[in-house]
N, C-alpha and C positions, 0 to 999 in steps of 0.2 A: 431278712429271714426269708428262705425260699418259699414262694407260693405253694400252697397245697390245695387239693382238690376237696371241696366240702362233701358232705354226705349226700346221700341219694336224691337225685331230681325226678321228679314224678308229675304227672297230672293227678290232682287230688282225688281219691277214689271215693271219698265220702263226703264231698263238698255239697252243703246245703245252701242253694241259693234260689231264691224264690222271689217273685214280684209280689206285691201287695195284691192280692186278689180282691179284696173288700176295701173300698175307700174309707180312710179314717174320718170320722165325722169332726165338723169344726166346732170351736167353742160355742157358737150360737146354736148349733143343733144339739149340743150337750146341756144346754142350760135348764130345759124343763127336767131332764133326768137329774140333774144336780141338785135341784130345788127338792125333789122327792127324797134323794139320798140323804140330804142335810136334815130332812124332818124325821129320819129314821133314828137319829140320836147315835150314841156312842155304842150301842148294841150290834151295829150292822158291821159288815166286814170291812177292813181296810182298804181292800182293793176297790170295793164300790164306792166307798165314801170319799175316796181321791177326787172324785169328780165335783165336790163341793168348792173347789177353788176356781172353777172356770168363771164365776162371777167376778173374781178379782182379776183374773187374766183379760177379762172382757174391758176392763178399764184401762188398759194398756194401749189404747187405740192412738194411731198417729193422725194428727189433724191434716185434713187435705191441702194440697197446694192451692195457692190462689191463682196460679196460672198453669198451663201445661208445660211439660218439659220441652216441647218444640219452641214454644213461645220464650221460654227462659233461655234456650241455645240461641234463639235470634236475638234477644236483648243483650246477651253477653257479646255476641259477634259485634253488635252496633256500639258496643262500649257503654251500654245503658245498665248493666249488671256486673257485679264483681264476680270473679271466678269462684270465690268462698260461698257466694249466694247460690250460685249454680250448683255447686257441689252439694251444698245442703238440700237444695231441691231434688237432685238425683238421689241422695240418701233417704229422704222422706219416701219417694216412690219406691225405693227398694225395701223399706221397711213395712209399707202396706202390702207389698207382694208376699212377704212371710206368712200372712195369714192363709195363704193358699199353699203353703210347703206341707207335704206328706211324705212319709217313708214309702218309696216305691221300689227298693230292692233291700234285701236283707241276705247276709251270709253268716254262716257258723262254720268255718272250715277247720278250725284248731281244736285240739284236746285239752289246751290250757287257754287262759285268757288273753286276749290281744293287748299288746304293750306299747305299740308305735304305729304311726302311719305317715304316709307321704304321698302327695299328689304328683303325678307326671308333670313335668313343667309344660309340655306342649300338647298333651291329649287330655282334654277336660273331663273324659269320662274313664280314665284309667288311674289306679292308684296301687301302692304297694303297703301291705300290713305285716307287721312282724308280731310274734307271739312270745309268751313266756318260756315256750319249749324251744325257741329258736327257729321255729318254722316261719317262712316268709311266703306270701302269696302276692302275685301280680294280677290284678283283677280289671279287665276291661268290661264294666258292667253294661256297656252299650251293645254288646255282641253277645250271641248265645254260646260261644265256644266256652269250654271249661277254663277257668282260670290255672296259670302257671303256679305250681306248688313246689317250693323247696323244703325238704325234710330237715329239721334240726336235730340237735342231739339230745332233746328232751330236757329232763332236770338240770338246771344250771346253765341253760343256753339262752337265757331271756335276751331279746333284742331291745336294747335301751335307746338306741338311736338309729335314725334310718333316713338316708338323703339319696335321691337320684344323683348320679353323676352329671353336673351341668355341661360337661365337655363331650359326654357320651351317654345318652339316657338309656342305653341297653345295659348300663351298669349301675350299681348303686353302692353306697358306703354304709357300713353298719358298724355300731358299737355294741358289746353284749357282755353279759356275766361270764361268758366262756373265757373272757379275759383277753380279747382282741378287738382292735379296730381295723377294719379291712375293707378292700374294695372287691366286690364280686360282680358276677353276671348272672342273668337268669337261666343259664344252662346249669348252674350249680359250681361254677368254677370260682376258685379264690385267685384273683388277679394279682393282688399285693397286700401284704400284711404290713400295716402302718406302726402298729404298737402291739405288743403281746406280753402277757404275764404267764410264767410257767407255775403258778401256784393258785389254788383256789382261794386264797385269802384276798386277792386283789382282782378286780374287773373295772371295765370301763362303763360309765353310767350317762354319757352325753356325747354329742358329735354335731360339729357344722363344717360347712365347706364353702369356700369362696372360689367362684369360677375367675373372677377378674385377677386376683393376686395368686390364684392357684395354691391355695392353702387349705390344710386340714387341721381342724383343732378339735381335741378330745379330753374329757375329764373323767378321773376315776373316783374309786370309793374312799380314797383317804385324803383328797384334797389336791391331788396333782392335776395340773393342765399341761397338756403337750401339744406344742405347735410344730407341723411338719409341713413340707412342700409336697406337692402332688407326686413328686418322683420318690417319695418315701424318706427323704432326708429329714431327721430331726433338727429342728432350729432351737428349740429350748424345751426343758422339762422341768417345772417349778412347782413347789407346793405353794399354791395360790390361797388355800382356804384350810382351815383346821380339820374340816370332815367333808364327807362326800359331796363331790360337785354334781348337781342334780340336772344343770343345764348350762350350755354354752351356746352363744349367740354372736354371730359377726353382723355388724351394721350393713344393711343392703346397699347404703349409698357410700358409706366410708368404711371399706372392709378391714381397715387397720384398726377400728374400734371394736372392741371385744366386751360383752357382758357375761359374767360368770355368777350362778346361783348355786347356794349351798344348804345344807342342813346345818351349817353353823350360824344360821339366823342373819346371813349377810348376802347383798348382791354387790359385787364389785365391777367397776368400768375400768377398762385398761387401754392405753395406746400401745399397740404391738410394736410400734417404733421405737418405744421407750422403756420396754420391759427390761428390768435389771434384776428384779428379785420380787419376793412376796409383798415388799412395802411400796412398789412402784406403781400402785394402782392410781388412777385419776380421781376415782370417788369410791367411797365404801358406803352403802346404803343399807344401815341397820333395819331389821325387820324383828317383830315380836315373836315370831314363830320361824321354824325351818321353812325353806322357800323350795318350791317345785319347779318354778320356771322364771325365765325372764328373757322376753323376746321383744325386738325392736319393731316398731310400726314399719308398714311397706316404705314410706317416705323417710324412715330412719330418724325422724325428730322426736320420736316418743319411745318409752320403754314401759312395757306392761310386765308386772311381776304377780305370781301367784303364790300365797304361803301355803302351809298344810293345815290351815284351820278355818279362818273366816275373813280373809281380807285380800283384796285385789287392789294393786297400786298402779297409778299411772304416772311416770316421771317424764318431763318434758326437757329438751336439749336447752331451753333458756335458763334451766337451774336443775341440773341433774341430781343435786343432792337434796332436793326437797320435793315431796310428791305433790303433784298437780291435783290428783284425786286419790282419796281413799275410799274404796267401795266395800262395805260390809257385805259378805256373801258367804253362805254355808257351803264348804267343801272339804270338810275334815279328812285327815288321813287316816287310812286302815290298811294294815299290813297286806291284806289279801285283795286290795282293790288297786288297779292301775291309778297312779297319782293323777289327780285332776289338774288340768293345765288349762289356763285361759289363753286364746289366741285373737289375733287381729282379723278382720275381714281384708281381703287384699285390695278393695278398691274404696272402702268407706271407712270413715273413723268410727268403727264399731267393734265391740269386744264380745267374743262368744265364749261361753263356759258352761260346764255342766253343773247342776246343783244336787248337793247331798244334804237333805234337810236334817237339821240337827235341833233337837227339842230344847237345848240350852242356848240357841241362838235368839237374840232379843226379838226379832220380829216373826219367829217361828209360829206357824198356825196348826191347829189340828189337821192330820191328814194332808199335809203339804205335798205337793206333787214333785217328782224328780224330773225336772224340766231342764231344757236348754236355755239359758237366759242370754238375752241380747242387751248389751249396754252402750250408751253414747259415750264415745272416748273422751269427749270434751267435757261434758257435764257430770259424767257418772251416773246418769239416769237410766232406769230400767225402761227399755223400749219395747221389747217383744218377748214372749216365751214360747218354745216349741215343745209339743209333747204329743205322744201317741199312746192311747191306753193299752195297746197290744205290745208296747215295748217300754215298760214302765220302770226298768232297772235304772241303776246309776250309770250316767254316761260321763266317761272320765275324759276322753279325748274328742275335740270337735275342730274341724279344718275345712274352710270353704276351699274349692278348686281356685286355680290362678285367675279364671275369669269372673269368680265370684257368684255363680248362680247355682252351684250345687254343694250340699254339705255332706261330709263324711264324719260319721260317729263311731266311737268304740264303746260298746257296753258289755262288759264281761267277755263273754266268749263270741259275741255278735258284732257284726260290722253293719251299719246302717246307713243308707244313702238317702238323703232328702232332696227333693226338688219341688217345684211348683207343681201343682196337681195336673194341669194341662200338659206341662212339658214332660212329666213323668209317664203319662199315658201314651205319649208319642214314642219314648225311648224303647 
């Protein structure tokens, strides 16, 4: 299909980007206030009473390392410490640093909620964000220039998948409810249309790209998964699920290994070299509820799945068909909420996910906070929770940048940038 030019490209005229002028208080600073609020009882407001949980958050402290990171590195170099123990030490050091993370940048550029985000692979302060109206923003929050803003079509243009082109980072791939999977640039040009539907009854819901094998994979709302090369040639188009394919992910180490997630309550793992039909999957992983996401860990050895209600699962390459961890976690689906998806930290075996408190959830407490939760990928144990009283909405998407020191979050119309307090003040 011939490339066509996208709608209007412009600098956003009503962009709201502001640094945090007032430092957010830490859990320890909030403890005295939390105690007073707890004493007020049920008659006080929900917004204020939400501070009562800081006492619980304070218990999620990471124990100090018995030796410094420098000493651990030296011991590992001498062969006196294993690589795994060194990694664990580095991970604990990072977890301790999370106590000083604050929101230092906020943006609200869209007239509809944000639906997808992607970090630039080479610039740690640059990300792209897509909206339900098809708008796309390229934002380098490390500079004062206004972000680049591409205007979408409005209703029906929701960006469901967003990836930078690994071969040319001035370009990006999108899948959308407009009915296309395409390659675009930040001048507003459509460079190539990979897949397209000419009817509003079908659209694309997920996208992934492999630089090594030069492949594009996309899934639609009726269960089809389409594999193409980067020249736009379709390799196959098969109905791999009974219902919407919410997520597709290529393994970062073995890009012929594909995971697909669906609202048909399954996650399936495929060998792209052996796909012959809908029954040629390697593994089918049944879930109790529809599934929002399935993503491989950075080393490709684990798979993280997020359902649409109350469970996060971790699967391991040692036994793909049996979960290593089942993590109870409230994140129920709501029609007008961007689906909550858990993600991996790019350097550590840590899971990051937004919390949507559910009164029917077993461990729910009164006035539970809408936090960002950090879990250990090996044990499934909660390690830390991030929360800002001034940004207390439901946070659907969370991704650390490639070097792992800055977190981007999507909360309704808002984009939040978290960093260590000292680093945030310097930027």
